LUMBA-540827 format. One line per field, with one value per residue (C-alpha): residue in one letter; x, y, z; residue number from 1. Coordinates in Angstrom, 1 decimal. Layout:
resn <- (A, ...)
X <- (X, ...)
Y <- (Y, ...)
Z <- (Z, ...)
resi <- (NUM, ...)
This chain:
resn <- (X, X, X, X, X, X, X, X, X, X, X, X, X, X, X, X, X, X, X, X, X, X, X, X, X, X, X, X, X, X, X, X, X, X, X, X, X, X, X, X, X, X, X, X, X, X, X, X, X, X, X, X, X, X, X, X, X, X, X, X, X, X, X, X, X, X, X, X, X, X, X, X, X, X, X, X, X, X, X, X, X, X, X, X, X, X, X, X, X, X, X, X, X, X, X, X, X, X, X, X, X, X, X, X, X, X, X, X, X, X, X, X, X, X, X, X, X, X, X, X, X, X, X, X, X, X, X, X, X, X, X, X, X, X, X, X, X, X, X, X, X, X, X, X, X, X, X, X, X, X, X, X, X, X, X, X, X, X, X, X, X, X, X, X, X, X, X, X, X, X, X, X, X, X, X, X, X, X, X, X, X, X, X, X, X, X, X, X, X, X, X, X, X, X, X, X, X, X, X, X, X, X, X, X, X, X, X, X, X, X, X, X, X, X, X, X, X, X, X, X, X, X, X, X, X, X, X, X, X, X, X, X, X, X, X, X, X, X, X, X, X, X, X, X, X, X, X, X, X, X, X, X, X, X, X, X, X, X, X, X, X, X, X, X, X, X, X, X, X, X, X, X, X, X, X, X, X, X, X, X, X, X, X, X, X, X, X, X, X, X, X, X, X, X, X, X, X, X, X, X, X, X, X, X, X, X, X, X, X, X, X, X, X, X, X, X, X, X, X, X, X, X, X, X, X, X, X, X, X, X, X, X, X, X, X, X, X, X, X, X, X, X, X, X, X, X, X, X, X, X, X, X, X, X, X, X, X, X, X, X, X, X, X, X, X, X, X, X, X, X, X, X, X, X, X, X, X, X, X, X, X, X, X, X, X, X, X, X, X, X, X, X, X, X, X, X, X, X, X, X, X, X, X, X, X, X, X, X, X, X, X, X, X, X, X, X, X, X, X, X, X, X, X, X, X, X, X, X, X, X, X, X, X, X, X, X, X, X, X, X, X, X, X, X, X, X, X, X, X, X, X, X, X, X, X, X, X, X, X, X, X, X, X, X, X, X, X, X, X, X, X, X, X, X, X, X, X, X, X, X, X, X, X, X, X, X, X, X, X, X, X, X, X, X, X, X, X, X, X, X, X, X, X, X, X, X, X, X, X, X, X, X, X, X, X, X, X, X, X, X, X, X, X, X, X, X, X, X, X, X, X, X, X, X, X, X, X, X, X, X, X, X, X, X, X, X, X, X, X, X, X, X, X, X, X, X, X, X, X, X, X, X, X, X, X, X, X, X, X, X, X, X, X, X, X, X, X, X, X, X, X, X, X, X, X, X, X, X, X, X, X, X, X, X, X, X, X, X, X, X, X, X, X, X, X, X, X, X, X, X, X, X, X, X, X, X, X, X, X, X, X, X, X, X, X, X, X, X, X, X, X, X, X, X, X, X)
X <- (-23.2, -25.9, -27.6, -27.6, -29.1, -31.8, -32.7, -33.0, -35.2, -37.4, -37.8, -38.4, -41.2, -42.8, -42.7, -44.6, -47.2, -47.8, -48.2, -50.4, -52.6, -52.9, -53.8, -56.4, -57.9, -57.9, -59.5, -62.2, -62.9, -63.3, -65.5, -67.5, -68.0, -69.3, -71.7, -72.9, -73.4, -75.3, -77.6, -78.3, -79.1, -80.2, -77.4, -76.1, -72.4, -70.0, -67.3, -64.9, -65.1, -64.4, -61.3, -60.1, -60.3, -58.6, -55.8, -55.3, -54.9, -52.4, -50.3, -50.3, -49.3, -46.3, -45.3, -45.8, -43.6, -40.8, -40.9, -41.2, -38.3, -36.0, -37.0, -36.7, -33.4, -32.1, -33.4, -31.7, -28.4, -28.6, -29.3, -26.4, -24.0, -25.1, -24.5, -21.1, -20.1, -21.1, -19.2, -16.1, -16.4, -16.7, -13.7, -11.5, -12.7, -11.7, -8.5, -6.9, -3.4, -4.3, -6.8, -10.2, -12.7, -16.2, -17.1, -20.1, -20.2, -22.7, -25.4, -26.0, -22.2, -20.7, -17.1, -17.5, -16.9, -18.7, -17.3, -19.7, -17.5, -13.8, -11.8, -9.5, -6.4, -7.6, -8.8, -5.2, -3.8, -5.8, -6.0, -9.9, -12.3, -14.5, -17.7, -16.1, -14.9, -18.2, -20.3, -17.3, -16.0, -13.0, -11.5, -11.0, -8.3, -6.4, -3.5, -3.1, -6.5, -5.4, -5.3, -8.9, -10.5, -8.3, -9.2, -12.9, -12.8, -10.9, -13.4, -16.3, -14.8, -13.1, -14.6, -11.1, -7.8, -4.7, -3.1, -0.3, -1.4, -0.7, -3.3, -3.5, -2.7, -2.1, -0.3, -0.9, 1.6, 1.4, 1.3, 2.2, -0.2, -1.1, -4.8, -6.6, -10.2, -12.7, -16.5, -18.8, -22.5, -23.5, -27.1, -28.6, -26.2, -22.9, -20.1, -16.4, -14.0, -10.7, -7.7, -5.2, -1.6, 1.0, 4.1, 6.1, 8.8, 9.0, 9.2, 12.0, 13.9, 13.4, 14.6, 17.6, 18.4, 17.9, 20.2, 22.9, 22.6, 23.1, 25.5, 28.8, 28.2, 31.5, 31.4, 27.7, 28.5, 26.5, 28.3, 29.2, 25.7, 24.4, 27.2, 26.3, 22.6, 23.3, 25.8, 23.2, 20.6, 22.9, 23.8, 20.2, 19.4, 22.3, 23.4, 27.1, 29.0, 32.3, 33.4, 36.3, 37.9, 40.2, 42.6, 44.4, 47.9, 49.5, 46.5, 47.3, 50.3, 48.0, 45.8, 48.8, 49.9, 46.6, 44.3, 40.8, 39.2, 42.1, 42.1, 38.3, 38.8, 41.3, 38.9, 36.1, 38.4, 39.3, 35.6, 35.0, 37.8, 36.4, 33.0, 34.4, 35.2, 31.6, 29.8, 26.1, 26.5, 28.6, 27.9, 30.6, 30.7, 32.8, 33.4, 35.4, 38.0, 40.5, 38.6, 36.2, 34.4, 32.6, 30.0, 30.1, 27.3, 29.8, 32.1, 34.2, 37.8, 38.8, 35.8, 36.6, 40.3, 39.4, 37.5, 40.5, 42.8, 40.5, 40.7, 44.5, 44.6, 42.4, 44.3, 47.6, 46.7, 47.9, 45.3, 45.8, 45.2, 46.3, 48.5, 50.3, 50.1, 49.3, 49.9, 47.7, 49.0, 46.2, 45.8, 42.9, 41.8, 38.7, 36.8, 34.1, 30.8, 30.3, 33.8, 35.6, 32.9, 29.2, 28.3, 29.0, 31.8, 33.7, 33.4, 34.7, 37.4, 38.7, 38.5, 40.6, 42.9, 43.5, 44.1, 46.7, 48.5, 48.5, 50.2, 52.6, 53.8, 53.7, 51.2, 48.2, 45.5, 45.3, 42.5, 42.1, 44.4, 46.4, 48.1, 49.3, 52.6, 50.8, 48.5, 51.6, 53.0, 49.8, 49.7, 53.3, 52.3, 49.2, 50.9, 53.5, 50.9, 48.4, 50.4, 50.0, 46.3, 45.4, 48.2, 47.2, 43.4, 42.8, 40.2, 36.5, 33.3, 30.5, 27.0, 24.4, 20.8, 18.7, 14.9, 12.2, 9.8, 7.0, 7.2, 8.9, 11.2, 15.0, 15.9, 19.7, 22.8, 25.9, 29.3, 31.6, 35.2, 36.7, 40.3, 40.7, 44.3, 45.6, 47.3, 45.5, 42.0, 39.3, 40.6, 37.9, 37.9, 38.2, 41.7, 43.2, 41.3, 42.9, 46.3, 45.6, 44.7, 47.9, 50.0, 48.3, 47.1, 43.5, 43.4, 44.4, 41.9, 39.2, 39.8, 39.6, 36.3, 34.8, 35.7, 34.6, 31.3, 30.4, 31.4, 29.3, 26.3, 26.3, 26.7, 23.6, 21.7, 22.9, 23.0, 20.3, 18.0, 18.4, 18.5, 19.5, 21.6, 24.9, 26.4, 30.2, 32.0, 34.3, 36.9, 37.8, 41.2, 39.4, 36.9, 39.5, 41.9, 42.1, 41.5, 38.1, 35.9, 38.1, 38.1, 34.3, 33.7, 36.1, 34.6, 31.1, 32.3, 34.4, 31.5, 28.8, 26.8, 24.4, 25.4, 22.0, 22.8, 25.8, 25.5, 28.6, 28.6, 30.6, 31.4, 30.1, 33.6, 33.2, 30.7, 33.4, 35.0, 31.8, 32.9, 35.1, 32.8, 29.9, 31.9, 33.0, 29.5, 27.9, 30.3, 29.5, 25.8, 26.3, 27.8, 24.5, 25.6, 23.8, 25.4, 24.6, 25.9, 27.1, 27.1, 25.2, 25.3, 28.8, 30.8, 30.5, 28.1, 27.5, 23.8, 24.2, 26.2, 24.5, 21.4, 23.6, 25.1, 23.3, 22.5, 19.8, 19.9, 21.2, 22.2, 21.7, 24.6, 23.9, 25.0, 21.6, 19.6, 21.1, 19.2, 16.4, 13.6, 14.8, 16.4, 14.1, 17.2, 18.2, 14.6, 14.5, 17.8, 16.6, 13.3, 15.2, 17.5, 14.5, 12.7, 15.8, 16.4, 12.8, 12.8, 15.9, 14.0, 16.3, 15.6, 16.6, 18.5, 18.8, 21.9, 22.4, 18.7, 18.6, 15.1, 11.4, 10.9, 13.5, 11.7, 8.3, 9.8, 11.5, 8.2, 6.5, 9.2, 8.8, 12.1, 12.3, 14.9, 16.6, 19.9, 21.3, 21.4, 17.6, 17.5, 20.9, 24.5, 27.0, 27.1, 29.2, 28.0, 26.5, 24.5, 23.3, 22.0, 20.0, 18.6, 17.5, 15.9, 14.0, 12.9, 11.7, 9.8, 8.0, 7.0, 5.3)
Y <- (-40.7, -42.5, -39.2, -38.4, -41.8, -41.4, -38.0, -39.5, -42.4, -40.0, -37.8, -40.8, -42.0, -38.5, -38.5, -41.8, -40.5, -37.4, -39.4, -42.0, -39.3, -37.6, -41.0, -41.9, -38.4, -38.3, -41.7, -41.0, -37.6, -39.2, -42.0, -39.9, -37.1, -39.5, -41.1, -37.7, -36.4, -39.4, -39.2, -35.5, -35.4, -39.0, -39.7, -43.1, -43.6, -44.0, -46.4, -45.1, -41.6, -42.9, -44.9, -41.8, -39.8, -42.5, -42.6, -38.9, -39.0, -41.9, -40.1, -36.8, -38.6, -40.1, -36.7, -35.3, -38.0, -37.2, -33.4, -33.8, -36.3, -33.9, -30.9, -32.8, -34.2, -30.6, -29.6, -32.6, -31.8, -28.2, -29.2, -31.6, -29.0, -26.5, -29.0, -30.0, -26.3, -25.6, -28.6, -27.5, -24.0, -25.3, -27.6, -24.8, -22.4, -24.7, -26.3, -23.3, -22.4, -18.7, -16.9, -16.3, -13.7, -13.2, -9.5, -7.3, -3.6, -2.0, 0.1, 2.3, 2.6, 2.7, 2.7, -0.3, -3.9, -6.4, -9.9, -12.6, -15.7, -16.6, -19.8, -21.3, -19.8, -16.3, -17.1, -18.2, -15.0, -12.7, -15.0, -15.0, -17.8, -17.7, -17.2, -14.2, -12.7, -13.0, -9.8, -7.7, -4.8, -5.9, -2.4, -3.4, -5.9, -3.6, -1.6, 1.0, 2.6, 5.2, 2.5, 1.4, 4.2, 3.5, -0.2, 0.4, 2.9, 0.4, -2.4, -0.1, 1.2, -2.0, -4.8, -5.9, -4.7, -5.9, -4.3, -4.9, -4.1, -5.3, -7.2, -7.0, -10.6, -12.3, -10.6, -7.2, -8.1, -7.1, -9.6, -8.3, -9.7, -9.3, -9.2, -9.7, -8.3, -9.2, -8.8, -11.8, -12.6, -15.2, -16.1, -13.0, -10.7, -9.0, -10.1, -9.5, -12.4, -11.4, -13.8, -13.0, -14.2, -14.1, -12.3, -12.0, -14.4, -12.3, -9.2, -10.7, -11.6, -8.2, -6.6, -8.8, -8.0, -4.3, -4.6, -6.3, -3.7, -0.9, -2.4, -4.1, -7.6, -8.2, -4.8, -4.1, -0.5, 1.2, 0.7, 2.9, 2.8, 4.3, 6.8, 8.2, 8.3, 10.3, 12.5, 13.3, 14.0, 16.4, 18.3, 18.5, 20.0, 22.5, 22.1, 22.6, 19.4, 17.6, 14.4, 12.3, 9.4, 6.9, 4.5, 1.5, 1.5, -1.7, -3.8, -6.3, -7.4, -8.1, -10.2, -12.2, -12.8, -13.7, -14.7, -13.5, -14.5, -13.0, -9.7, -9.5, -9.9, -7.0, -4.8, -5.7, -4.6, -1.4, -0.7, -1.2, 1.3, 3.8, 3.5, 5.0, 8.2, 8.6, 11.4, 12.2, 14.3, 11.8, 8.7, 6.1, 4.0, 1.2, 2.0, -1.1, -3.6, -0.9, 2.3, 3.9, 7.3, 9.6, 12.3, 15.0, 17.5, 20.3, 22.2, 23.8, 22.9, 22.7, 20.3, 18.0, 17.9, 16.9, 13.9, 13.1, 13.3, 10.9, 8.5, 8.7, 8.1, 5.0, 3.5, 4.0, 0.9, -2.5, -5.0, -8.6, -11.4, -15.0, -14.1, -11.4, -7.6, -5.7, -1.9, -0.5, 2.5, 4.9, 8.1, 10.4, 13.3, 15.4, 18.2, 20.6, 21.4, 23.7, 25.2, 22.3, 21.3, 22.1, 18.6, 15.0, 14.4, 17.5, 17.0, 13.4, 14.4, 17.0, 14.6, 12.0, 14.7, 15.5, 11.9, 11.6, 14.7, 13.1, 10.0, 12.1, 14.3, 11.4, 12.7, 11.0, 13.5, 16.7, 19.1, 19.7, 22.7, 21.2, 23.7, 23.4, 21.9, 19.1, 18.6, 18.2, 15.7, 13.8, 13.7, 12.3, 9.7, 8.7, 8.6, 6.2, 4.0, 4.1, 1.7, -1.0, -0.6, -2.9, -5.4, -5.8, -5.8, -2.6, -1.2, -1.9, -0.9, 0.6, 1.2, 3.8, 2.9, 5.0, 5.2, 5.8, 8.5, 7.1, 3.4, 3.9, 1.0, 0.8, 0.8, 1.1, 1.5, 3.6, 1.9, 4.1, 3.2, 3.2, 2.7, 0.7, 1.3, -1.2, 1.6, 4.8, 3.4, 4.5, 7.1, 9.1, 9.2, 12.9, 12.4, 9.8, 10.1, 13.5, 12.0, 9.0, 11.2, 13.3, 10.2, 8.3, 5.6, 6.4, 4.1, 1.0, 1.9, 2.6, -0.8, -2.5, -0.8, -1.8, -5.5, -5.6, -3.8, -6.2, -9.2, -8.1, -7.1, -10.6, -12.1, -10.3, -11.9, -15.5, -15.8, -13.4, -13.0, -9.2, -7.7, -4.1, -1.9, -0.7, 2.7, 3.2, 6.5, 6.9, 9.7, 11.8, 10.1, 6.7, 7.8, 9.1, 6.1, 3.7, 0.6, 1.8, -0.3, -3.4, -3.1, -2.8, -5.6, -7.9, -7.0, -7.9, -11.2, -12.2, -11.6, -12.8, -9.7, -8.4, -5.0, -3.5, -3.8, -1.5, 2.3, 4.5, 7.9, 10.4, 14.1, 17.1, 17.9, 15.1, 17.1, 19.7, 17.3, 16.6, 14.7, 12.2, 12.0, 11.1, 8.4, 6.7, 7.1, 5.5, 2.6, 2.1, 2.2, -0.5, -2.6, -2.3, -0.2, 3.0, 6.4, 9.0, 12.6, 13.0, 16.1, 18.1, 21.8, 22.1, 21.9, 23.3, 21.6, 22.2, 21.8, 21.6, 18.3, 17.1, 16.1, 14.1, 11.9, 8.6, 9.3, 7.6, 9.8, 13.1, 13.5, 16.9, 17.8, 17.8, 21.4, 22.4, 20.0, 21.1, 24.5, 23.5, 24.1, 27.5, 28.9, 30.0, 30.3, 26.7, 25.6, 27.4, 25.9, 22.4, 23.0, 24.1, 21.0, 18.7, 20.3, 20.1, 16.5, 15.5, 17.3, 15.1, 12.0, 11.5, 10.4, 12.8, 11.7, 14.1, 13.5, 14.4, 14.1, 14.2, 15.4, 14.7, 18.4, 18.0, 14.9, 16.7, 19.6, 17.2, 15.4, 18.7, 19.6, 16.3, 14.6, 10.9, 9.4, 10.3, 9.3, 10.4, 9.9, 10.0, 6.6, 5.2, 6.2, 4.3, 0.8, -2.4, -5.1, -7.4, -4.6, -3.6, -7.1, -7.1, -3.6, -4.7, -7.8, -5.9, -3.3, -5.9, -7.8, -4.6, -3.8, -7.2)
Z <- (18.5, 20.6, 21.3, 17.6, 16.7, 19.4, 18.0, 14.5, 15.7, 17.6, 14.6, 12.4, 14.7, 14.7, 10.9, 10.8, 13.2, 11.1, 7.9, 9.5, 11.0, 7.6, 5.9, 8.5, 8.4, 4.6, 4.2, 6.8, 5.1, 1.7, 2.9, 5.3, 2.8, 0.1, 2.6, 3.9, 0.4, -0.8, 2.3, 1.9, -1.8, -2.0, -4.4, -5.1, -4.0, -6.9, -5.8, -8.4, -7.1, -3.6, -4.9, -6.7, -3.4, -1.5, -4.1, -3.9, -0.1, -0.5, -3.1, -1.2, 2.0, 0.2, -1.0, 2.5, 3.9, 1.5, 2.2, 5.9, 6.0, 4.1, 6.3, 9.6, 8.4, 7.9, 11.3, 12.9, 11.2, 12.2, 15.8, 15.7, 14.3, 16.9, 19.7, 18.2, 17.8, 21.4, 22.7, 20.7, 22.1, 25.6, 25.1, 23.7, 26.4, 29.2, 27.7, 26.1, 27.3, 27.3, 29.5, 27.8, 29.0, 27.6, 28.0, 27.2, 26.7, 29.0, 27.2, 30.3, 30.8, 27.3, 28.7, 31.0, 30.0, 32.2, 32.6, 31.7, 31.9, 32.3, 32.0, 34.6, 33.1, 33.5, 37.0, 37.9, 36.3, 38.6, 41.7, 41.9, 41.4, 38.2, 40.2, 41.9, 38.7, 36.8, 36.6, 37.7, 35.5, 33.4, 34.2, 37.8, 36.8, 34.4, 35.9, 33.1, 33.2, 30.6, 27.9, 28.4, 26.4, 23.4, 23.6, 23.8, 21.0, 18.7, 19.6, 18.7, 15.5, 14.1, 16.2, 17.2, 18.7, 20.5, 23.5, 26.1, 29.6, 33.2, 35.3, 39.1, 40.2, 43.5, 46.3, 44.6, 41.9, 38.3, 35.4, 32.0, 29.3, 25.7, 25.1, 21.7, 21.7, 19.1, 18.9, 18.1, 17.9, 20.5, 21.3, 19.7, 21.6, 20.9, 23.1, 23.2, 23.4, 25.0, 24.6, 27.4, 27.0, 29.8, 28.3, 31.5, 30.2, 27.0, 29.0, 31.1, 28.0, 26.5, 29.7, 29.8, 26.2, 27.0, 30.0, 27.9, 25.2, 27.6, 30.2, 30.4, 31.8, 33.8, 35.6, 35.6, 34.5, 31.7, 28.4, 25.5, 24.1, 27.4, 27.3, 24.0, 24.8, 27.9, 26.1, 23.4, 26.1, 28.0, 24.9, 23.9, 27.3, 26.8, 30.4, 31.1, 31.9, 31.5, 29.8, 31.1, 29.2, 30.9, 29.3, 30.8, 29.3, 28.0, 28.9, 26.2, 28.3, 31.2, 28.9, 27.7, 31.2, 32.9, 30.0, 29.3, 32.7, 34.7, 32.7, 33.1, 36.9, 36.9, 35.0, 37.5, 40.3, 38.5, 38.0, 41.7, 42.5, 40.0, 41.6, 44.8, 42.8, 41.5, 43.1, 43.1, 39.9, 38.0, 35.9, 35.1, 31.9, 30.6, 26.9, 25.8, 26.9, 28.0, 28.4, 30.8, 30.6, 33.0, 32.6, 35.3, 35.7, 36.3, 34.0, 36.7, 36.0, 39.7, 40.4, 37.5, 38.4, 42.0, 40.6, 38.4, 41.4, 43.3, 40.3, 40.3, 44.1, 43.8, 40.9, 42.6, 44.7, 43.4, 42.2, 43.3, 40.8, 41.2, 44.1, 42.2, 42.4, 39.2, 39.0, 36.2, 34.3, 33.7, 31.6, 31.8, 29.5, 29.8, 28.0, 28.9, 27.2, 25.5, 25.8, 24.1, 21.8, 21.1, 19.7, 20.4, 17.9, 18.8, 22.5, 22.3, 19.9, 22.3, 25.3, 23.4, 22.2, 25.9, 26.6, 23.8, 25.1, 28.6, 27.2, 25.1, 28.0, 30.5, 33.0, 34.4, 33.4, 31.6, 30.3, 26.6, 26.2, 23.4, 21.2, 17.6, 18.5, 20.4, 17.3, 15.2, 17.6, 17.5, 13.7, 13.6, 16.2, 14.3, 10.9, 12.2, 13.9, 11.0, 8.8, 11.4, 11.7, 8.8, 9.5, 13.2, 12.5, 14.4, 12.1, 12.6, 10.9, 12.8, 11.3, 11.5, 10.3, 8.0, 8.6, 5.9, 7.1, 5.0, 6.0, 9.4, 8.4, 8.4, 4.7, 4.8, 6.9, 6.5, 7.2, 9.3, 10.1, 13.6, 14.7, 17.9, 18.8, 21.4, 23.4, 22.5, 22.6, 20.1, 17.7, 16.0, 12.1, 12.2, 13.7, 11.3, 8.0, 7.1, 8.0, 5.9, 3.0, 3.4, 3.5, 0.7, 2.9, 2.3, -0.8, 1.3, 4.0, 1.5, -0.2, 3.2, 4.0, 0.6, 1.1, 4.7, 4.1, 1.3, 3.5, 6.4, 4.3, 2.8, 6.3, 7.4, 4.5, 4.8, 8.6, 9.7, 6.6, 6.8, 3.3, 3.9, 1.5, 2.9, 2.1, 1.9, 1.7, -1.3, -1.1, -4.1, -4.3, -4.4, -7.0, -9.4, -8.9, -11.9, -9.7, -8.3, -10.7, -10.3, -6.5, -6.3, -8.8, -7.0, -3.5, -4.8, -6.4, -3.4, -1.0, -3.5, -2.6, -5.2, -6.5, -5.7, -2.0, -2.2, -2.2, -2.8, -1.2, -3.2, -2.5, -4.3, -5.6, -8.2, -10.1, -10.7, -13.1, -14.9, -18.0, -16.3, -13.3, -15.5, -17.3, -14.1, -12.5, -15.5, -15.3, -11.6, -12.5, -15.1, -12.3, -10.5, -7.5, -6.5, -6.1, -3.4, -3.0, 0.6, 2.8, 0.1, 0.6, 2.1, -1.2, -4.7, -7.0, -10.7, -11.0, -14.8, -14.4, -11.3, -13.3, -15.7, -13.0, -12.4, -8.8, -6.6, -3.5, -2.0, 1.6, 3.3, 5.6, 9.3, 9.6, 8.0, 10.2, 13.6, 13.7, 11.4, 13.8, 15.1, 11.9, 9.0, 6.8, 7.3, 6.8, 3.5, 2.4, 3.3, 1.5, -1.6, -1.5, -1.1, -4.0, -6.2, -5.4, -6.0, -9.4, -10.2, -9.1, -6.1, -2.6, 0.2, 3.3, 6.3, 8.3, 12.0, 13.0, 16.8, 17.9, 17.3, 16.4, 13.6, 12.3, 12.3, 10.4, 7.9, 7.3, 6.7, 4.2, 2.3, 3.3, 2.6, 4.9, 8.2, 9.8, 13.1, 16.9, 17.2, 15.7, 16.7, 17.2, 15.1, 16.5, 16.0, 13.6, 16.3, 17.8, 14.3, 13.7, 17.0, 16.2, 12.8, 14.2, 16.9, 14.4, 12.0, 14.7, 15.9, 12.3, 11.7)
resi <- (1, 2, 3, 4, 5, 6, 7, 8, 9, 10, 11, 12, 13, 14, 15, 16, 17, 18, 19, 20, 21, 22, 23, 24, 25, 26, 27, 28, 29, 30, 31, 32, 33, 34, 35, 36, 37, 38, 39, 40, 41, 42, 43, 44, 45, 46, 47, 48, 49, 50, 51, 52, 53, 54, 55, 56, 57, 58, 59, 60, 61, 62, 63, 64, 65, 66, 67, 68, 69, 70, 71, 72, 73, 74, 75, 76, 77, 78, 79, 80, 81, 82, 83, 84, 85, 86, 87, 88, 89, 90, 91, 92, 93, 94, 95, 96, 97, 98, 99, 100, 101, 102, 103, 104, 105, 106, 107, 108, 109, 110, 111, 112, 113, 114, 115, 116, 117, 118, 119, 120, 121, 122, 123, 124, 125, 126, 127, 128, 129, 130, 131, 132, 133, 134, 135, 136, 137, 138, 139, 140, 141, 142, 143, 144, 145, 146, 147, 148, 149, 150, 151, 152, 153, 154, 155, 156, 157, 158, 159, 160, 161, 162, 163, 164, 165, 166, 167, 168, 169, 170, 171, 172, 173, 174, 175, 176, 177, 178, 179, 180, 181, 182, 183, 184, 185, 186, 187, 188, 189, 190, 191, 192, 193, 194, 195, 196, 197, 198, 199, 200, 201, 202, 203, 204, 205, 206, 207, 208, 209, 210, 211, 212, 213, 214, 215, 216, 217, 218, 219, 220, 221, 222, 223, 224, 225, 226, 227, 228, 229, 230, 231, 232, 233, 234, 235, 236, 237, 238, 239, 240, 241, 242, 243, 244, 245, 246, 247, 248, 249, 250, 251, 252, 253, 254, 255, 256, 257, 258, 259, 260, 261, 262, 263, 264, 265, 266, 267, 268, 269, 270, 271, 272, 273, 274, 275, 276, 277, 278, 279, 280, 281, 282, 283, 284, 285, 286, 287, 288, 289, 290, 291, 292, 293, 294, 295, 296, 297, 298, 299, 300, 301, 302, 303, 304, 305, 306, 307, 308, 309, 310, 311, 312, 313, 314, 315, 316, 317, 318, 319, 320, 321, 322, 323, 324, 325, 326, 327, 328, 329, 330, 331, 332, 333, 334, 335, 336, 337, 338, 339, 340, 341, 342, 343, 344, 345, 346, 347, 348, 349, 350, 351, 352, 353, 354, 355, 356, 357, 358, 359, 360, 361, 362, 363, 364, 365, 366, 367, 368, 369, 370, 371, 372, 373, 374, 375, 376, 377, 378, 379, 380, 381, 382, 383, 384, 385, 386, 387, 388, 389, 390, 391, 392, 393, 394, 395, 396, 397, 398, 399, 400, 401, 402, 403, 404, 405, 406, 407, 408, 409, 410, 411, 412, 413, 414, 415, 416, 417, 418, 419, 420, 421, 422, 423, 424, 425, 426, 427, 428, 429, 430, 431, 432, 433, 434, 435, 436, 437, 438, 439, 440, 441, 442, 443, 444, 445, 446, 447, 448, 449, 450, 451, 452, 453, 454, 455, 456, 457, 458, 459, 460, 461, 462, 463, 464, 465, 466, 467, 468, 469, 470, 471, 472, 473, 474, 475, 476, 477, 478, 479, 480, 481, 482, 483, 484, 485, 486, 487, 488, 489, 490, 491, 492, 493, 494, 495, 496, 497, 498, 499, 500, 501, 502, 503, 504, 505, 506, 507, 508, 509, 510, 511, 512, 513, 514, 515, 516, 517, 518, 519, 520, 521, 522, 523, 524, 525, 526, 527, 528, 529, 530, 531, 532, 533, 534, 535, 536, 537, 538, 539, 540, 541, 542, 543, 544, 545, 546, 547, 548, 549, 550, 551, 552, 553, 554, 555, 556, 557, 558, 559, 560, 561, 562, 563, 564, 565, 566, 567, 568, 569, 570, 571, 572, 573, 574, 575, 576, 577, 578, 579, 580, 581, 582, 583, 584, 585, 586, 587, 588, 589, 590, 591, 592, 593, 594, 595, 596, 597, 598, 599, 600, 601, 602, 603, 604, 605, 606, 607, 608, 609, 610, 611, 612, 613, 614, 615, 616, 617, 618, 619, 620, 621, 622, 623, 624, 625, 626, 627, 628, 629, 630, 631, 632, 633, 634, 635, 636)
């Protein structure tokens, strides 16, 4: 404030001097010119003319004073603003919590950014003093040299960009940072201001979240998510291998006796014993509370059975807990790729079938050589146990997300049922859904799925602010049942879920009963729910009536996607289905997408949405919420 006042006083004094000089000069000029003129032409001086001249000088000096005062005031204000702006810049530069670097693109070296100035924060990041850093190349501090060209190109084209890189810091360590670059004009030169933020804590949090996502915390083993990722990768590589599944029998009794902490301790000890059986070509996983699995890079029966024998020998030892010995009862089944299954679902199905057979015949392990008699036994066993599944809360919904190829956003999820049997472990839907349909239990299961899907969809909205439509499969028996409309309406009202967030996936067979199918579909549309044709291409559709159904989307069966890249026939079929759907104003969902090559082909063919292991395997509700949150954060 004092400096500003001094400036104003100084400028005011200068203004007075200018006006006074003008006045004195003007007066002297008027008087001297009149005297000189009278002397030269011997003319008598007219006093009124002199007064007139003096008056003119006086008036013009007043005008000059007014104009100069306004002009000088503007100059003073501009100088003051510039000083204030510079002071603010200096304050921000030196007190910012993030590192700040002033850079300049070199004309003679267009791909080099020279450091002009840095603040103390950046100096601490890299471990050098500001005076040492100045005039050095910014490139020398960046670890990922391959990212620099993209950064420079973005700055030149758009004048700004953001990138995540690592900086060389003290003791040759690497510091992960996020840098925002932007061009500015400063002192008649173009400079780049780089704001550098330390994201090491965020990276540690992400790494921890990634670890928890892919590992079982008590045992430290990779979990089911990791298992399915590796399984998909192995099948994609088409290398022969084997899958072993291991089940701890009657583990619920151990939990009742020793509680959660004690039973966890037992599972940790079992995991340690199993680790002794892991060879260089094996990977062990903990699937859930009572199950482990193993992927062996070998499909030779003798080799896999030797590993199974090692596991049996290890688990014949007692486990000590709270001073008592526990003898776990373990059953093991395994299957070989591609002999027992050429895709993930079939391979896991056969491995668990072998496990069921092992339990049925009372042996510890057995390969999947189950005949029709064994299948019949398994059906009888599952049919008797299926009635208990709802009563004992053994059913659970898993979810598989759907990705829009145009927006790259997750625009829906499909609800898929899983049966977690307390003794038999996870039973695939392919094993119990047909049995449920045969025994008429599919209606009760379908009703449970409808209520549970609506409840969880609403929970995602209220607790996590995630508004994603959820798809539910409706069997033919459910669709034709007279209680369908009442069940859906009550499920929506009970959960308070808006109908537009519910999608019903129906089969092609419904189009064979066109009249009644159209009537029920129209009533469902009036409720506000959306309809989708599932596994299109595997059934018998009446195209004449398909266009009359109030559908919103059509899902291409994964059997057409599997060989899409290599098979021209499959590609032509998919192209035809997409064209048909788009003519009917329907979105197209491709199921079973597993590779980037398939995605590229589907984009070329005009597909709208993908679903499959490439994006995510079916996952529990908690993992779905985390996936949606991460995907939403990345898209912001």
